[in-house]
Residue frames relative to the residue before (quaternion, step in Angstrom):
aa qw qx qy qz dx dy dz
M 1.0000 0.0000 0.0000 0.0000 0.00 0.00 0.00
L 0.6706 0.5034 -0.2928 0.4595 3.63 1.03 -0.79
R 0.7762 0.3090 -0.2064 0.5094 3.58 0.77 -0.72
G 0.3031 -0.8072 0.4772 0.1700 3.59 1.16 -0.30
R 0.3989 0.7666 -0.4575 0.2094 3.64 0.93 0.56
H 0.7354 0.3884 -0.2160 0.5115 3.59 1.17 -0.31
R 0.3702 0.7022 -0.5294 0.2995 3.58 0.26 1.18
P 0.1603 -0.8555 0.4868 0.0741 3.63 0.41 1.25
L 0.6344 0.5445 -0.3740 0.4015 3.62 1.04 -0.41
L 0.5947 0.5650 -0.3673 0.4384 3.48 1.27 -0.31
V 0.5353 0.6999 -0.4164 0.2241 3.61 0.90 -0.62
L 0.6803 0.4824 -0.3016 0.4622 3.59 0.93 -0.84
A 0.6433 0.4908 -0.3284 0.4872 3.61 1.03 -0.65
L 0.6782 0.5203 -0.2894 0.4307 3.54 0.98 -0.81
L 0.5534 0.5908 -0.3773 0.4500 3.50 1.14 -0.48
A 0.6371 0.5391 -0.3339 0.4382 3.53 1.01 -0.64
T 0.5271 0.6220 -0.4208 0.3978 3.59 1.21 -0.49
I 0.6474 0.5017 -0.3793 0.4305 3.63 0.74 -0.76
M 0.6664 0.5219 -0.3393 0.4103 3.63 0.97 -0.62
I 0.6399 0.4727 -0.3225 0.5129 3.55 1.43 -0.42
I 0.7197 0.5045 -0.3016 0.3695 3.59 0.63 -1.05
L 0.5914 0.6210 -0.3639 0.3636 3.62 0.97 -0.85
P 0.7740 0.3838 -0.2185 0.4538 3.55 0.77 -0.91
L 0.6414 0.5566 -0.3094 0.4278 3.44 1.25 -0.63
I 0.6586 0.5038 -0.3095 0.4654 3.61 0.92 -0.88
A 0.6861 0.4669 -0.2771 0.4843 3.59 1.02 -0.91
G 0.4572 -0.6885 0.4503 0.3377 3.65 1.22 -0.04
C 0.4027 0.6922 -0.5088 0.3159 3.69 1.07 0.46
S 0.5300 -0.6104 0.5148 0.2854 3.41 -1.45 0.58
T 0.3648 -0.7734 0.4593 0.2406 3.71 -1.04 0.17
S 0.7700 0.2739 -0.2113 0.5362 3.59 1.04 0.46
D 0.6423 -0.5591 0.3455 0.3943 3.57 -1.16 0.56
S 0.6222 0.5691 -0.3404 0.4161 3.55 1.11 -0.64
E 0.6792 0.4811 -0.2658 0.4864 3.45 1.15 -0.96
D 0.7769 0.3772 -0.2130 0.4569 3.73 0.81 -0.70
G 0.5486 -0.6706 0.3547 0.3516 3.59 1.25 0.48
G 0.7241 -0.4664 0.2609 0.4360 3.47 1.04 0.93
G 0.3892 0.7470 -0.4585 0.2833 3.69 1.22 0.36
G 0.5091 -0.6756 0.4089 0.3422 3.67 1.23 -0.02
K 0.4576 0.6653 -0.4922 0.3251 3.58 0.95 0.51
V 0.0304 -0.7770 0.6280 -0.0322 3.50 -0.87 1.11
S 0.0595 0.7356 -0.6732 0.0473 3.58 -1.19 0.89
A 0.2701 0.7523 -0.5329 0.2776 3.49 -0.08 1.27
P 0.6725 -0.4751 0.3304 0.4613 3.68 -1.18 0.35
G 0.8554 0.1518 -0.1379 0.4757 3.59 -0.72 1.06
E 0.7451 0.3225 -0.1377 0.5674 3.54 1.28 -0.34
Y 0.1486 0.7576 -0.6184 0.1466 3.60 -0.79 1.09
S 0.2810 0.7717 -0.5308 0.2091 3.44 -0.57 1.21
G 0.7259 0.4502 -0.3144 0.4142 3.60 -1.16 0.42
Y 0.6040 0.5271 -0.3454 0.4879 3.51 1.36 0.11
S 0.7767 -0.2803 0.2446 0.5082 3.55 -1.18 -0.56
E 0.3426 -0.7002 0.5864 0.2199 3.53 -1.38 0.29
P 0.5363 -0.5911 0.4689 0.3783 3.62 -1.21 0.53
L 0.0070 0.8494 -0.5247 0.0557 3.58 0.00 1.27
Y 0.6883 0.4727 -0.2791 0.4743 3.61 1.24 -0.16
T 0.2914 -0.8120 0.4961 0.0979 3.55 -0.81 1.03
G 0.8099 0.0623 -0.0840 0.5772 3.66 1.14 0.04
Y 0.2531 -0.7618 0.5587 0.2086 3.61 -1.24 -0.31
E 0.2678 -0.7259 0.6041 0.1910 3.53 -1.32 0.34
T 0.2179 -0.7835 0.5663 0.1339 3.64 -1.13 0.59
T 0.0005 -0.7485 0.6628 0.0195 3.53 -1.15 0.71
S 0.1979 -0.7886 0.5779 0.0699 3.57 -1.13 0.63
Q 0.1784 0.8054 -0.5490 0.1343 3.63 -0.88 0.78
Y 0.4942 -0.6350 0.4735 0.3583 3.55 -1.21 0.02
V 0.2265 -0.7298 0.6355 0.1107 3.53 -1.21 0.70
T 0.3363 -0.7452 0.5340 0.2154 3.68 -0.63 0.99
S 0.2545 -0.7920 0.5362 0.1431 3.64 -0.51 0.94
F 0.8199 -0.3496 0.1886 0.4122 3.53 -1.39 0.16
D 0.7650 0.3327 -0.1571 0.5286 3.57 1.06 -0.88
G 0.6569 -0.5248 0.3378 0.4229 3.60 1.20 0.23
T 0.4623 0.6756 -0.4357 0.3742 3.62 1.29 0.08
K 0.3241 -0.7651 0.5137 0.2137 3.60 -0.81 0.78
I 0.1214 -0.8187 0.5593 0.0465 3.57 -0.57 1.04
A 0.3688 -0.7728 0.4836 0.1813 3.53 -0.71 1.11
V 0.0078 0.8180 -0.5745 0.0279 3.63 -0.59 0.99
D 0.2315 -0.6819 0.6750 0.1606 3.59 -1.36 0.57
V 0.1007 -0.7837 0.6113 0.0451 3.55 -0.89 0.90
Y 0.1278 -0.7840 0.6072 0.0168 3.51 -0.66 1.27
R 0.0202 -0.8249 0.5647 -0.0162 3.55 -0.60 1.28
P 0.5607 -0.6183 0.4501 0.3174 3.60 -0.94 0.89
T 0.0788 -0.7660 0.6354 0.0579 3.49 -1.24 0.75
G 0.7509 0.4237 -0.2822 0.4207 3.58 -1.42 0.03
G 0.7078 0.3577 -0.2743 0.5440 3.68 1.18 0.68
P 0.7670 -0.3220 0.2103 0.5137 3.58 -1.21 -0.31
D 0.3423 -0.7272 0.5643 0.1887 3.43 -1.17 0.85
E 0.2964 0.7497 -0.5051 0.3081 3.60 0.00 1.29
P 0.5844 -0.5632 0.4044 0.4215 3.61 -1.18 0.27
M 0.1353 -0.8147 0.5636 0.0161 3.53 -1.04 0.81
P 0.5283 -0.5865 0.4614 0.4050 3.61 -1.19 0.32
A 0.3412 -0.7610 0.5327 0.1438 3.47 -1.27 0.48
V 0.2457 -0.7332 0.6222 0.1225 3.63 -1.26 0.60
L 0.1311 -0.8051 0.5779 0.0241 3.43 -0.54 1.31
V 0.0567 -0.7371 0.6732 0.0145 3.58 -1.22 0.90
M 0.0728 -0.7736 0.6288 0.0294 3.54 -0.98 1.08
T 0.0191 0.8323 -0.5425 0.1123 3.46 -0.53 1.28
P 0.3462 -0.7093 0.5709 0.2259 3.50 -1.31 0.54
Y 0.6166 0.5861 -0.3158 0.4202 3.60 1.46 -0.03
H 0.6058 -0.5666 0.3008 0.4706 3.51 1.29 0.63
R 0.4498 -0.6525 0.5561 0.2502 3.56 -0.97 0.96
A 0.7664 -0.1621 0.0787 0.6166 3.61 1.08 -0.56
S 0.2768 -0.7762 0.5565 0.1058 3.53 -1.10 0.76
V 0.2802 -0.6943 0.6092 0.2613 3.69 -1.25 0.17
M 0.0212 -0.7671 0.6405 -0.0307 3.57 -0.78 1.18
D 0.8300 -0.1218 0.0576 0.5412 3.57 -0.66 1.12
G 0.7341 -0.4761 0.1982 0.4418 3.58 0.90 0.97
E 0.6320 0.5052 -0.3325 0.4846 3.52 1.32 0.18
I 0.4289 -0.7049 0.5190 0.2232 3.53 -1.00 0.91
I 0.0154 0.8029 -0.5959 -0.0047 3.59 -0.76 0.98
S 0.0160 0.7663 -0.6397 0.0576 3.58 -1.01 0.87
E 0.5938 -0.5545 0.4421 0.3802 3.39 -1.48 0.21
V 0.5892 0.5572 -0.4044 0.4230 3.60 1.11 -0.05
S 0.7838 0.3638 -0.1588 0.4776 3.43 0.96 -1.00
E 0.6777 0.5201 -0.3009 0.4238 3.64 1.12 -0.59
P 0.1930 -0.7641 0.5893 0.1780 3.64 -0.59 0.91
P 0.6029 -0.2155 -0.7615 -0.1009 1.47 -2.20 1.15
P 0.5013 -0.6895 0.4243 0.3054 3.60 -0.90 0.81
I 0.4118 -0.6483 0.5622 0.3065 3.58 -1.07 0.73
E 0.7706 0.1284 -0.1514 0.6056 3.64 0.84 -0.55
P 0.5021 -0.6574 0.4507 0.3355 3.75 -1.00 0.62
Y 0.0045 -0.8464 0.5325 0.0058 3.64 0.60 0.98
Q 0.6774 0.4574 -0.3671 0.4441 3.63 0.78 -0.71
T 0.6249 0.4997 -0.3931 0.4530 3.62 1.07 -0.53
I 0.5718 0.5603 -0.3717 0.4701 3.70 1.01 -0.69
L 0.6486 0.5213 -0.2976 0.4679 3.62 0.87 -1.01
S 0.6707 0.5094 -0.3253 0.4299 3.60 0.72 -0.91
Y 0.6971 0.4887 -0.2807 0.4432 3.60 1.11 -0.61
G 0.5585 -0.6108 0.3555 0.4343 3.64 1.39 0.09
Y 0.5037 0.5927 -0.4771 0.4093 3.57 0.73 1.04
V 0.3848 -0.6966 0.5686 0.2083 3.50 -0.91 1.10
V 0.1771 -0.7649 0.6111 0.1010 3.66 -0.90 0.80
V 0.0385 -0.8136 0.5801 -0.0075 3.63 -0.69 1.09
F 0.1415 -0.7973 0.5862 0.0248 3.60 -0.63 1.24
A 0.0113 -0.8053 0.5928 -0.0056 3.63 -0.82 1.02
D 0.4115 -0.6564 0.5897 0.2283 3.40 -1.21 0.82
V 0.3550 -0.7231 0.5215 0.2815 3.64 -0.63 0.95
R 0.7092 -0.4896 0.3111 0.4007 3.54 -1.22 0.60
G 0.7860 0.3171 -0.1825 0.4983 3.62 -0.94 0.64
T 0.7391 0.3543 -0.2119 0.5322 3.50 1.38 0.11
G 0.8163 0.2643 -0.1431 0.4933 3.58 -1.22 0.26
A 0.7442 -0.3681 0.2460 0.5001 3.55 -0.84 -1.02
S 0.4352 0.6936 -0.4502 0.3562 3.55 1.38 0.23
Y 0.4540 -0.6685 0.5066 0.3006 3.62 -1.11 0.50
G 0.5915 0.6348 -0.3856 0.3137 3.47 -1.21 -0.24
T 0.2767 -0.7241 0.5978 0.2045 3.52 -1.35 -0.01
R 0.2475 -0.7584 0.5756 0.1796 3.51 -1.31 0.32
F 0.4560 -0.6898 0.5089 0.2394 3.55 -0.84 1.04
A 0.7317 -0.1662 0.1481 0.6443 3.51 1.06 -0.98
I 0.6441 -0.5143 0.3742 0.4250 3.62 -1.20 0.34
F 0.8311 0.2143 -0.1674 0.4851 3.58 -1.12 0.69
D 0.3623 0.7683 -0.4806 0.2180 3.62 1.08 0.30
P 0.7245 -0.4929 0.2295 0.4237 3.61 -1.11 0.63
P 0.6749 0.4936 -0.3514 0.4211 3.67 0.73 -0.89
E 0.5896 0.5580 -0.3782 0.4449 3.67 1.07 -0.74
V 0.6412 0.5383 -0.3079 0.4520 3.54 1.01 -0.95
Q 0.6836 0.4786 -0.3065 0.4579 3.54 0.84 -0.99
D 0.5475 0.6244 -0.3866 0.4010 3.60 1.11 -0.56
G 0.6114 0.5422 -0.3521 0.4563 3.57 1.11 -0.80
N 0.6650 0.4895 -0.3401 0.4500 3.56 0.86 -0.70
S 0.5957 0.5249 -0.3659 0.4856 3.72 1.02 -0.72
L 0.7044 0.4785 -0.3158 0.4185 3.58 0.80 -0.93
V 0.6362 0.4928 -0.3361 0.4893 3.63 0.97 -0.70
E 0.6230 0.5181 -0.3490 0.4708 3.72 0.99 -0.56
W 0.6490 0.5160 -0.3005 0.4714 3.54 0.98 -0.93
I 0.6384 0.5586 -0.3142 0.4262 3.57 0.94 -0.92
V 0.7309 0.4541 -0.2459 0.4462 3.53 0.73 -1.12
E 0.6225 0.5306 -0.3419 0.4627 3.53 1.20 -0.42
Q 0.5891 0.5907 -0.3829 0.3967 3.68 1.13 -0.33
P 0.5704 -0.6382 0.3966 0.3318 3.63 -1.07 0.84
W 0.6456 0.5415 -0.3209 0.4324 3.51 1.23 -0.48
C 0.6994 0.4675 -0.2725 0.4670 3.62 1.28 -0.21
D 0.3396 -0.7764 0.5032 0.1694 3.49 -0.96 0.93
G 0.7040 -0.5320 0.2317 0.4094 3.47 1.26 0.51
N 0.6424 0.4976 -0.2885 0.5065 3.47 1.39 -0.07
V 0.0387 -0.8072 0.5883 -0.0291 3.69 -0.90 0.97
G 0.0066 0.7716 -0.6355 -0.0273 3.58 -1.01 0.81
M 0.2750 -0.7519 0.5764 0.1638 3.57 -1.18 0.24
V 0.0634 -0.7597 0.6469 0.0171 3.59 -1.22 0.76
G 0.4313 0.7218 -0.4987 0.2104 3.52 -1.33 0.14
D 0.3266 -0.7520 0.5349 0.2040 3.63 -1.05 0.47
S 0.8220 0.2874 -0.2116 0.4437 3.52 -1.46 0.29
Y 0.8284 0.0669 0.0310 0.5553 3.55 -0.70 -1.24
R 0.6918 0.4699 -0.2860 0.4678 3.57 0.88 -1.03
A 0.6052 0.5344 -0.3658 0.4629 3.65 1.15 -0.27
F 0.5851 0.5705 -0.3246 0.4763 3.56 1.07 -0.62
M 0.6795 0.5004 -0.2852 0.4545 3.45 0.90 -0.99
Q 0.6273 0.5225 -0.3824 0.4328 3.59 1.04 -0.50
F 0.6234 0.5336 -0.3370 0.4616 3.54 0.94 -0.82
F 0.6672 0.5179 -0.2730 0.4605 3.56 0.92 -1.01
N 0.6299 0.5452 -0.3195 0.4516 3.59 1.05 -0.84
A 0.6107 0.5641 -0.3451 0.4356 3.50 1.07 -0.97
T 0.5954 0.5856 -0.3568 0.4188 3.71 1.05 -0.71
N 0.6057 0.5983 -0.3626 0.3791 3.58 1.07 -0.62
M 0.2752 -0.8039 0.4707 0.2376 3.53 1.42 -0.31
N 0.3270 0.7502 -0.5237 0.2366 3.56 0.80 0.79
P 0.4584 -0.7422 0.4012 0.2794 3.75 -0.39 1.15
N 0.5941 0.6168 -0.3168 0.4077 3.49 1.31 -0.70
L 0.6160 0.5287 -0.3248 0.4854 3.55 1.24 -0.65
K 0.1372 -0.8581 0.4887 0.0775 3.64 -0.20 1.12
C 0.8278 -0.0096 0.0699 0.5565 3.55 0.98 -0.88
I 0.0508 -0.7638 0.6350 0.1044 3.61 -1.15 0.27
I 0.1971 -0.7701 0.6026 0.0700 3.39 -1.34 0.77
P 0.0590 -0.8354 0.5459 -0.0234 3.61 0.42 1.20
R 0.0090 0.8073 -0.5900 0.0084 3.61 -0.95 0.90
Y 0.8271 0.0328 -0.1215 0.5478 3.48 -0.86 1.27
C 0.3483 0.7375 -0.5058 0.2810 3.46 0.62 1.17
G 0.3508 -0.7139 0.5629 0.2244 3.64 -0.78 0.95
M 0.3382 -0.7862 0.4874 0.1729 3.48 -0.57 1.07
D 0.7425 0.2471 -0.1078 0.6132 3.55 1.18 -0.57
L 0.3199 -0.7958 0.4809 0.1819 3.51 -0.32 1.24
Y 0.6159 0.5487 -0.3847 0.4142 3.60 1.02 -0.64
D 0.6119 0.5603 -0.3427 0.4407 3.65 1.00 -0.64
F 0.6694 0.4948 -0.2746 0.4813 3.50 1.27 -0.67
V 0.7140 0.4386 -0.2255 0.4970 3.53 0.94 -0.87
Y 0.7918 0.1175 -0.0579 0.5965 3.61 1.06 -0.76
P 0.0080 -0.8209 0.5709 0.0108 3.65 0.45 1.04
G 0.8366 0.0205 -0.1371 0.5299 3.49 -0.82 1.22
G 0.6797 -0.5074 0.2827 0.4480 3.58 1.24 0.56
I 0.6306 0.4793 -0.3315 0.5125 3.69 1.35 -0.04
V 0.5269 -0.6584 0.4721 0.2570 3.52 -0.86 1.13
N 0.2852 -0.7719 0.5508 0.1397 3.55 -0.85 1.04
F 0.0834 -0.8534 0.5145 0.0074 3.48 0.63 1.36
N 0.5865 0.5808 -0.3942 0.4040 3.64 0.96 -0.77
F 0.7201 0.3866 -0.2737 0.5071 3.68 0.93 -0.61
I 0.6351 0.5709 -0.3298 0.4024 3.55 0.87 -1.07
E 0.7305 0.4592 -0.2642 0.4311 3.52 0.65 -1.15
V 0.6680 0.4729 -0.2992 0.4905 3.63 0.90 -0.94
Y 0.6625 0.4790 -0.3367 0.4673 3.69 0.76 -0.78
D 0.6879 0.4943 -0.3364 0.4114 3.60 0.87 -0.69
V 0.5919 0.5820 -0.3203 0.4565 3.42 1.30 -0.70
G 0.6263 0.5647 -0.2657 0.4672 3.52 1.21 -1.06
L 0.6842 0.4864 -0.2765 0.4677 3.45 0.87 -1.27
Q 0.6768 0.4831 -0.3516 0.4301 3.69 0.74 -0.71
A 0.6103 0.5082 -0.3732 0.4795 3.56 0.99 -0.63
L 0.6436 0.5264 -0.3391 0.4401 3.60 0.79 -0.90
N 0.7072 0.4952 -0.2804 0.4196 3.53 0.82 -1.16
M 0.6982 0.4652 -0.2297 0.4933 3.53 1.10 -0.72
N 0.3631 -0.7772 0.4345 0.2744 3.53 1.38 0.03
E 0.2441 0.7874 -0.5148 0.2353 3.52 0.91 0.99
T 0.3799 -0.6805 0.5684 0.2637 3.59 -1.33 0.17
K 0.1792 0.7863 -0.5636 0.1787 3.54 -0.29 1.31
P 0.2194 -0.8257 0.5011 0.1375 3.71 0.30 1.24
A 0.6299 0.5590 -0.3764 0.3861 3.60 0.90 -0.64
L 0.7174 0.4080 -0.2049 0.5263 3.51 1.30 -0.58
D 0.3992 -0.7099 0.4560 0.3588 3.48 1.43 -0.03
V 0.4924 0.6707 -0.4141 0.3691 3.47 0.90 0.79
Y 0.0235 0.7912 -0.6054 0.0839 3.69 -0.77 1.09
P 0.6434 -0.5229 0.3805 0.4097 3.57 -1.21 0.47
S 0.5423 -0.6217 0.4627 0.3246 3.56 -1.25 0.60
K 0.4988 -0.6036 0.5112 0.3542 3.57 -1.16 0.44
P 0.4701 -0.6572 0.5281 0.2613 3.56 -1.08 0.89
V 0.5021 -0.5997 0.4909 0.3839 3.61 -1.17 0.29
D 0.7333 -0.4658 0.2768 0.4108 3.65 -1.20 0.49
S 0.7291 0.4547 -0.2650 0.4376 3.56 0.81 -0.89
D 0.6338 0.5348 -0.3330 0.4488 3.56 1.20 -0.38
T 0.0373 -0.8686 0.4941 0.0075 3.62 0.63 1.15
D 0.7700 0.3619 -0.2232 0.4758 3.58 1.05 -0.53
G 0.5763 -0.6340 0.3676 0.3617 3.57 1.30 0.15
S 0.4530 0.7345 -0.4221 0.2777 3.58 1.32 -0.18
M 0.6641 0.4869 -0.3209 0.4679 3.59 1.02 -0.78
L 0.6172 0.5108 -0.3595 0.4785 3.61 1.01 -0.66
A 0.6459 0.5047 -0.3352 0.4645 3.58 0.89 -0.68
E 0.6313 0.5163 -0.3280 0.4768 3.59 0.97 -0.81
A 0.6770 0.5354 -0.2709 0.4262 3.51 0.84 -0.95
T 0.6541 0.5133 -0.2602 0.4909 3.46 1.14 -0.99
Q 0.6306 0.5094 -0.3755 0.4493 3.60 0.97 -0.62
E 0.6253 0.5393 -0.3417 0.4488 3.61 1.07 -0.66
H 0.6260 0.5580 -0.3447 0.4217 3.62 1.05 -0.72
A 0.5287 0.6317 -0.4371 0.3609 3.66 1.22 -0.49
A 0.6916 0.4882 -0.2985 0.4406 3.69 1.13 -0.30
N 0.3598 0.7344 -0.4827 0.3133 3.59 1.38 0.22
G 0.5608 -0.6175 0.4782 0.2749 3.48 -1.26 0.67
S 0.3843 -0.6916 0.5523 0.2626 3.58 -1.12 0.44
L 0.5229 -0.6582 0.4872 0.2364 3.49 -1.04 1.02
V 0.6198 0.5461 -0.3181 0.4651 3.55 1.12 -0.78
E 0.6436 0.5370 -0.2814 0.4671 3.53 0.99 -0.98
V 0.6591 0.5111 -0.2891 0.4698 3.57 0.94 -0.97
A 0.6480 0.5162 -0.3208 0.4590 3.54 0.94 -0.98
E 0.6648 0.5100 -0.3178 0.4438 3.60 0.86 -1.00
Q 0.7549 0.3956 -0.2851 0.4386 3.73 0.93 -0.53
L 0.7047 0.3265 -0.2703 0.5689 3.46 1.42 0.18
P 0.0366 -0.8548 0.5161 -0.0401 3.59 0.35 1.30
F 0.7864 0.2663 -0.1207 0.5441 3.54 1.17 -0.70
R 0.7083 -0.4837 0.3186 0.4035 3.56 -1.24 0.62
D 0.7856 0.3251 -0.1558 0.5028 3.50 0.91 -0.94
S 0.3416 0.7549 -0.4844 0.2808 3.56 1.19 0.37
L 0.1432 -0.7609 0.6301 0.0598 3.64 -1.17 0.69
M 0.1121 -0.7595 0.6399 0.0332 3.46 -1.30 0.73
E 0.4833 -0.6472 0.4910 0.3263 3.56 -1.09 0.54
S 0.0006 0.7829 -0.6207 0.0413 3.40 -1.24 0.97
P 0.6613 -0.4735 0.3334 0.4769 3.64 -1.13 0.01
W 0.7020 0.4506 -0.2559 0.4885 3.56 1.21 -0.40
G 0.6554 -0.4789 0.3042 0.4986 3.58 1.26 0.22
A 0.7799 -0.3145 0.2085 0.4993 3.69 -1.09 -0.37
L 0.1320 -0.8151 0.5637 0.0196 3.51 -0.79 1.15
G 0.0600 0.8188 -0.5667 0.0695 3.55 -0.81 0.87
Y 0.7730 -0.4048 0.2219 0.4352 3.67 -1.07 0.13
P 0.6234 0.5446 -0.3965 0.3970 3.61 0.82 -0.52
V 0.6052 0.5583 -0.3830 0.4188 3.67 1.10 -0.53
P 0.8100 0.2912 -0.1943 0.4705 3.61 0.67 -0.87
S 0.6285 0.5242 -0.3334 0.4680 3.53 1.34 0.47
P 0.5048 -0.6598 0.4492 0.3289 3.62 -0.79 0.96
S 0.6064 0.5939 -0.3460 0.3998 3.59 1.11 -0.56
G 0.6308 0.4982 -0.3162 0.5039 3.50 1.38 -0.49
H 0.7563 0.3813 -0.2335 0.4776 3.64 1.09 -0.02
L 0.2739 0.8159 -0.4917 0.1326 3.60 1.24 0.16
Q 0.6834 0.4765 -0.3346 0.4405 3.65 0.77 -0.66
E 0.6003 0.5223 -0.3386 0.5023 3.62 1.06 -0.51
I 0.6738 0.4796 -0.3066 0.4711 3.55 0.83 -0.90
E 0.6371 0.4911 -0.3470 0.4822 3.68 1.01 -0.66
D 0.7101 0.5203 -0.2526 0.4016 3.47 0.86 -0.98
S 0.5568 0.6287 -0.3414 0.4221 3.50 1.37 -0.57
G 0.3805 -0.7292 0.5098 0.2522 3.76 1.02 -0.55
V 0.5003 0.6502 -0.4528 0.3493 3.61 1.19 -0.01
V 0.4668 -0.6829 0.5014 0.2537 3.54 -0.94 1.01
V 0.0751 -0.8163 0.5721 0.0282 3.65 -0.83 0.96
Y 0.0197 -0.7459 0.6652 0.0280 3.39 -1.06 0.95
N 0.1508 -0.8417 0.5184 0.0090 3.52 -0.16 1.40
M 0.1249 -0.7995 0.5875 -0.0041 3.62 -0.63 1.04
G 0.2296 0.7706 -0.5686 0.1736 3.64 -0.90 1.04
G 0.3408 -0.7286 0.5718 0.1614 3.54 -1.39 0.23
W 0.6899 -0.5004 0.3250 0.4099 3.47 -1.33 0.33
L 0.7602 0.3613 -0.2198 0.4932 3.69 1.06 -0.61
D 0.4556 0.6877 -0.4508 0.3410 3.49 1.12 0.34
G 0.6629 -0.5005 0.3501 0.4330 3.74 -1.16 0.54
């Protein structure tokens, strides 16, 4: 449930994601009338006139990126190989569920582990760099989180986009994909107003966090408590097979695991989701935070609709009848 890696019914729907993200990130139009008759078509079941899958493999590197306040954020960079060596657009994923984990000595990730939740290997084959980042206070990243989706976590997204476009392998265009928590992060990153973030494809995102935590005004303890336990295990890099939780993969330079241990020690100061929920029982409740009074509009995309609209970021929002 926490990592969401085994949902076979999603595969067909997710294959359509590649048909959407390729033209959007590259800044392409989606019809002949829009592209001046260039023959570009992006429609259900039909995709032509754009790039071809020219890459046959990929390579992975891992490192720390220093964020706006000095916090070190762990990232994995997947670069296409076996094709033209030229700058490419990038796809960013910000996750609290480990950019990659180590299970029985084997590295597992959403790029390498079948079946994929997102078609990352397909995206790579079309010439897109994929960047996975552990949000602060999780995985191998340093820092702490007062609450989920707090302001520094959102600002980290801007730092990551800035770092990506400065790399020689990036052509200056960045998009984002991902479901659930990773979908929230896309909407929040749009509020950073970074012109290099061209599009986002959030999937299964609750627009109003209050409705998710207190559906119908009754606290959703069955989810909150279980989710909090899982998050704490992930944040502390524990091994709990029953929860599908395993330690984070260290970055490449951390050959002895000392940096991962340091980062994990900082995670011990993370806030509890249960405690936050208890302090915010009503839609207009407020609680004290390092950034002043904090309420549901801050961690809810619905509280930032004008900013998201003003950002100019192209949004393709995906959801279902039973989603939050």
